[in-house]
N, C-alpha and C positions, 0 to 999 in steps of 0.2 A: 133262646138263653137250651145248649145242649142240656141237658137234665146229666144229672150227678152217675157213679155207677156204684151198684155197691161188690164190696166186695165181704168175704166169707173168708174165716181167722177159723182152723176145728183140728180135732187132733187127739192124742186120749188126753187123763186127769197124771201133770206130774210133765207133761210135756216141751214145755217153760213159755207156754202161750199168754200166759200174764205179764213173764219179763220181755217177753219179746215185742210185747206189745207196746208193755209202755218206757220199752228209752225207742222206738219205734214214732211214737205220740210224742218224745219231748222235744224231733226235731221237727213233727211237722203235724201245723196246728190249721189247715186245711185242710186235711180228712175228722169227720165227725166217726165218735168212739157211740156205741146203741149201749146206755145203759140196759138190761139190763133183770129182768123182775122175776127175785126169787121165794122161795118159802122156805127156806132152812134157816138156820142163829145164824145170825153173822158170828163170822171168822173174831180172832181175833187183832189180828189184824187187817182185821176189812170196817169201811167204816159207811155212817145212812148211805152218804153220795159221793161211795166209791163207785164201779162201774155196772154195784150187786144194788137193786130196788129191791129192800125186809119187808115180804110183808105180808101176813100172815097163811095158814093153809086158808079157810072163806073167802078172806080177797082175796089170793087168786083167782080162788074159784070161778067169783063175783063177779072178776072182769072180763072172768074167762065168758062164758055166760050171755057176760055183755061184748060177746068175738073185739076186746082187745089187744088178740096179739096175732101177728104174723106167724106162730106157729109158737108152740108146748113143749117137752118134754115130764114128764113126771122119772127121776132117775137117784137110785137110795133110796125111795120114801117121799123123796120131795119136787115140789114142783118148779117148773126154768122158765121165762118165758118170754118171745122180744115180744115187746109195743109198738106196733107196728101204725101209729102215727106219723113218731116223732123219725123212722127210715122213713116212713113215705113224702113228708114234706121238706126231707134233706133233702129230697133225688125230684122232688116236681122243680127244686129253689135253684139243682144244678149242683147242688150241694153231694162231696164220693163223703159214703157214709162204709165207715165196717166193722159187721158182727161177726164179733168172737162167742160163741155154736160147740155142740155138743155134733156128731158126727149127725144124727138123726138128725136133728134139727139142723142143719146144715142140707139134707136133702129134701129137705119142709123147701128151707125156702125158697131153695131151686125151681122145685113146681111153683114158685109163685114169682122168681124171679129166675130167669129160662139164662135173661145174662151178666147175672148173677157171676163175678172172680172167687178160685172157690180153692183159697191154700188149705196147703195139709202138717202139721207138725209135726214129726218125727222125732221120735226120738233114739238117739246112739246105744241103745241095746235096751232089751229090758232091764234087766240088772241095774241097768243106773236109773232106768225108774223109777223101780223098786223103793234103793234110796232116796234120793227127790221126795217122792211119797214116803218114807218113813222121819225124812228131813224136816218138814211141815210144822211135824210130831198135834199136830190135830185127827187122828180120826186113828181107832182100833189094829190091827192085824188082822183083825179080820174083814173088817173095809179096807184098808188096802188088796189084800185076795181078791177081794172083789173090783177091785179099782184094773187091778193087773188081770184079772182071765178078763172086761170089757176092754185092755188098752187093745190083751191079746185079735178077737174082735172085730177094733176100728182100724191096727193095722191092716188088716185087711180089705178089709172099703179106700183102700187109701187110691186107690183107680178110678174112684169117682169124682176127685178135681180136677184140674186145675192143675196143679203145679207140687211138685214135695222140698217143703223147710226139711234140715238133719240138721237138726239141736245142739251140736255139736261143741260149740261155738259160736254162743253169742253176741256179739258184733259182728260175723262172718253169715249169725241165721237173722239180724237186720238188718242186714246187708240187703239180701239176696228179698226178701220184701222185701224196703227198697224202693226194690229191683224194678220191679211184679210187678209194681203200681202205675211206677210211676211209666214206664213202658209204656201201660194200656193206657195216659193220659195223651201219649203220644199220638195213638190210631189210628188210625186213617177220619173216621167218623168223630175224631172225639178233638178232630183242627179245624173243622169244620165250615167254624168261625171265622178260623183265625185265617181260610185260604182263601174264603169270603174278604176280609179287609180287605185282606193284601190287594187282590184282584181292583177294587174298583181306587186303589190309589193311579193303576195304570195311566 
């Protein structure tokens, strides 16, 4: 059995990663989303069974001490981590896994999974990004400015990724992500079992 492949989706806060991923997953049930563990409070549109598992800072640090994370990061005073066991179990059982994560986290994961396919979502402009952040209505003006400054730095690191998607048109961005993942699944090394089955029919 072929192992699954790990896909990384990253980009600045407000670039539309969540929206793109949610639309993509509606029609792609054969790829599993990695749930992140976070210490920040839930937003008004989130639930505990969404893509985030919310814990206290004390609980997060306890899990960290037990080496339960594939990677972790601290951002604006909150901790974010990718649980190790679900990712490893999925890949070892031939299931593709996708992780949505910030740029630093993406770099840390690539150290453990150099074969991971990384995708960077970029907004059409920083002006658009600011409008999206304001539209959330979840952060102060100071927090938004911090995110914009961080976004500028993150975009300068886009060269670390395998693919770049501009989220100017949602449907096109989702199609681009779909094309990246499907084309990877058609690579020779992921089709060896198929070729072997075909050869046995001769």
